[in-house]
N, C-alpha and C positions, 0 to 999 in steps of 0.2 A: 505493499500500497505507499503512495507518496502523498500526501498530503500537504492544503495550499491554504494557509488562510484566509480570512476576510479579514480589511481591517475597519477600523469603522467607519471611513470613505467606501463604505462600502467596494472594493476596489479587493483583486486578487492579481496573488505573480501569481506563473506559469515554473515552477519548481525545474529548472535548469533541467534536470533530468527530459522534461519534457521539450522543455522548447526549445535545445538544442536540433528537434526532428521536425521541427520548421524552421528551416533558420532562415526564409529567405520571407515567410508570413509575418507583414507586419497589422494585420487584422485577421479580427473573427468573428465570421458571424456565431449568437448565440442566442439556442433558444432553447425551451423547456417541454419539457412530455417529462409524460406520468410522473416528476417528480425530480426530476434529470435534467441535470445544466449540462450540456452536448454544446460546443464547439465543432466548427469550419472553417478551417481555411480559405482566404475571399483571396482570390487574387482582381484587385482594383485596378488592375493593369486589364481584365480583359473589359472592362464597360470604357475605357479611356480608345484602345484600338478599336474595338464598335463603333466606338463614336465620328472618329478618322476615316472606316470605312465610310458609313453614313453619309458621313462630309461629302470623300469624293467621288463618291457616285449622286452629288445632289440630290439628298435626301430630309428634307427638312421634318420640322415637328409636325406641319401640318396636314405630309404627304403620310406620318405614324398615326394622329390623325383621320385619317383620312382610311387607313386600312385596317385598324382597329373598327372602324366604323365595321366599313365593307363584310368584315371576319363574321364576326354579331353578329349583320344579321343575316350572311350563311344556313346560320346555327338555329333559324328556328323552322 
């Protein structure tokens, strides 16, 4: 068992033994399921790469809104 203590500021530091397994991860998605805290590594650079690709393709927010509207209308 590896222990991590919650501070008075509700912060938890990942123990070195665990953190070392995620050397390039800066952010984690935190979820609670059935009373268990789950951490999932997040690569924020993926979102940046998607934004860059959309920009290169000339796709903007209004295009995305229209695409979502179209997709939702097809489910009915």
